[in-house]
N, C-alpha and C positions, 0 to 999 in steps of 0.2 A: 504494500500500500504506500502511496506517495505521502510525504510529509507535508505537502502543500495543502492549503485549505481547499474546500470544494469550489471549483471554478463557477463563476456566475455566468448566466447566459449572455452572450454577446450579440445575438440576433433577436429581433422582435419575435415573440412566441407566435406560432402559426397554428397550433392545434390545441385541443382541450387540455391534454396533459401538460404541455409546455406553459399554457396560460395559468394552469393551476399551480405549477411549480414556481413560476415567476411571482405569483401572488403570495405563496406560502412555501419557502424553501425547505421547511421541515417535512413536507408531505412525502417525498421519496423515501425518507428514512423511517417515518412513522406509518405510512400507508399500508405496506404489506403486513406489518405486525397487527395493525388494527383490523385489517381484513381477516387475518387468521383468527383473531379473537372473536370477531363477529360470527364467523362461520362455525366456530367451536360451539356456540350456543345452538346452532342448527343441529350439529351432531349430537349434543347432549339431549335434545328434545325430539330426536328422531324416534319413530315407532320402534318397539322392541323386537319386532320380527327380524330375523337374520338378514334378509335381503335389503331391508331399509337401513339397517345399521351399516352394512357394507357399503351401500350406495352413498350414505352420508359421509363416510370417510373418504371415498373417492372424490366426492364433490369438494370436500375440505381441501384435499391435496391440489385438485385442479384449480379451485378458486384462489387459494393463497398463492399458488404458483403463477397464475395469470396476473394477480396483483403485483407480484414481484417483477414479472417480465415487463409490465408497463413502465416501470421506473428504472429499467436496467441501464439507461444511458446517463443517469444522474449521480452515480456513485463514483468514488475514486477507484483506482486500480486495486485489485484484491490483495496484492502482496504475495510473498512466497508462501507456499503451503506448509513447508517444514514438516514433512510427513512423519518422520521418526518422532520428533518432539510432540507433534499433535497427537499421534497415537498413544504415546506414553502418558501424556497428561490426561488424555481422554479416559484411558483405562483406570488411572489413579482416581480420577474424579468419580467414576462409577463405583469403585470400591469404597471411596469415602462417603458417597451418598448412602449406600446400604449400611455399612458398618457404623457410620456416624448416627444415622437415624435409629438403629437398634440400640446404640449406646445411650442416646438421649431418652429413649423409651424406658430405660432402666433407672433413670434418675428422677427422684421426687424431691422437690424443694417446697417446703411450706404446704404440702399437700397437693402440689401441682406437678403433673407429669410433663417433663420438658419435651417429650416426644409427641405431645398432643398437637391438635390443630389450632392455629390462630383464628380467633373469631373477632371481626371488627364491628364496632358499634358506634352509636352517636352520643351515648351517655357515659359518664365516668364509671369504671375504667373503660377507656375507648378500645382497648385490646385485651382480650382474655384468651386463655388456653383451654380448649376443650380436651379432656383426658382422652388418650388413645384407647380405643376399644378393639382389642385383638379379635374378639368374638364377632365383630361386625364385618370383618374381612371375609369375603366369600370367594369360592373358587370360580374364576371367570369362565372356565370351560363348561361349567354347569349351566351357564346362561344361554348356551347355543343348542340347537336341535340335533346337531350331528358333529362328529369329529371333523369332517371336511369343512363345515361352516366355521368351527372354532379356529382351525388353522388358516382359513381365509382371513378371518379377523386378525389373527396374529400377524400374518404377512402384511396386510394393509396398514396396521398400526405401526409396525416397524418401518415400513416404507415411508410413512409420514414422518416418523421420528428421525430418520436419517437423511431426509431430503428437504422438505419445506421448513421444518421446525428449526434446524440449525441456521438456515439462511435468513429467515425473517427475524429470528431472535437476535442473531449476531449483528445484523444490519441495525436493528433497533438499539440493543443494549450497548454494544461496543462501538458501533459506528456513530450512533447519535447520542444516547444518554450520557456517556462519559464526557462528551464535549458540551452537551446541554447544561450539565452541572457547572461547567466553567463559565459559559455565557449562553444563556437561553436564547436571547434575541439575535445573537450573531454567532450561533454555534459553528457555522461553516468557516468562520475566521479562526477557530481554535485549531492549533496544530494537532494532527493525529498523534496519539500517544502522549499528549501533554499530561503529566501527572499532577493531580491535586488530591489532597486527602478528602476534600468534600466529595469529589467525583468517585474516588475509590470506595469510600465507606458509604456514601449516600446511595449509590447504585446498588451496592450489596444489600443494604437494608431494604431498599425498595423492592428487591427481588422477592421478598416474602409475600407480596401481594399476588404474585404469580404462583407461588408455591406455599400456601398457608399450611398445608398438611406436613410439609417438610421444611419448615421455616429455618431451623437451626442449620441444617446441612446446605440449604439454599444460600444462606449468607456466606458460608465457607466456600462453596463452589463458585459463587460469583467473585469472591476475592481471588480465588485461584485463576479463574478465567480473565479477570481484569489484569492481574499480574502478568499473565502470559501475553495479553494484548499489549501492555506497556512495553514488554520485552521485545516482542516481534513486530509490532505495529502492522500486523497482517490480519485482515478479516478472513481470508481464506484459511489461514492457520486455525483461527478460532472456529470457523464453520466445521472444519474437519474434526477438531477436538470435540466439539459439541456433538457431532454426529457419532463419533466413536463412543462417547459417553452414553448416549441414548441407546446405541446398539448393544453395548456390553450390558447395560442395565436391563434391557428387555430380554436379552438372552438369558441372563441370570434369573429373572422373574419366571420365565416359562420353564426353565429347567428345575428351579428350586420350588416353584409353586408359591413364591412369596408375593402374593397378589396385592398387597398394600401399595406396592410401587407401580402398579399397572395404570 
């Protein structure tokens, strides 16, 4: 990835996307992620019949991928992939996610299980921890009518986790949020990989909104990913790392039957 700021358009915008980006430079960095989240609600509320659940994930992949494709010309160069480093950090992050979550579930402070889920409210205290309930974790395979349907679900979910998820999340979190913490109004003027404690810690803490059930390991994982990005200044490196993490995590879940991470 280049160290230079995102280049501004030098020609008058001639199409809808160009006009949108000219009016709001943050759209290319936020748009794919917002589209991904919006489509996630569609997936969550899809009918429970197997065919509809499969179709919803396919739509999710296609929709988020299309939103990403629309803005492909507005990002900086992806940087060097650093395959060995990406793979090693990705595998470590997957191990840390599982081991760290189980460790937090074993810790109780003041009657609060640190492995519980964060619950956000509007009255004091604004954030509480709902105790982890191992009995509530069910075997995902039992939700499908056949073995073939279950494995189709596994294939589709892993495909999503290693394709569109790393791309949209890294564009948003490392490509945008780290710089937005430095200068929200002029994020594109912030040098890629410019370190500030506010960005490093703030983005890590903000990640719990995306992972409330794994808030503790989410903070640690984001610190790890942020540190790797500051070191490499490469979005492609982080995309590969994120994809390896998701792949390793889901392979572990299916093999071990540890469905709380699904």
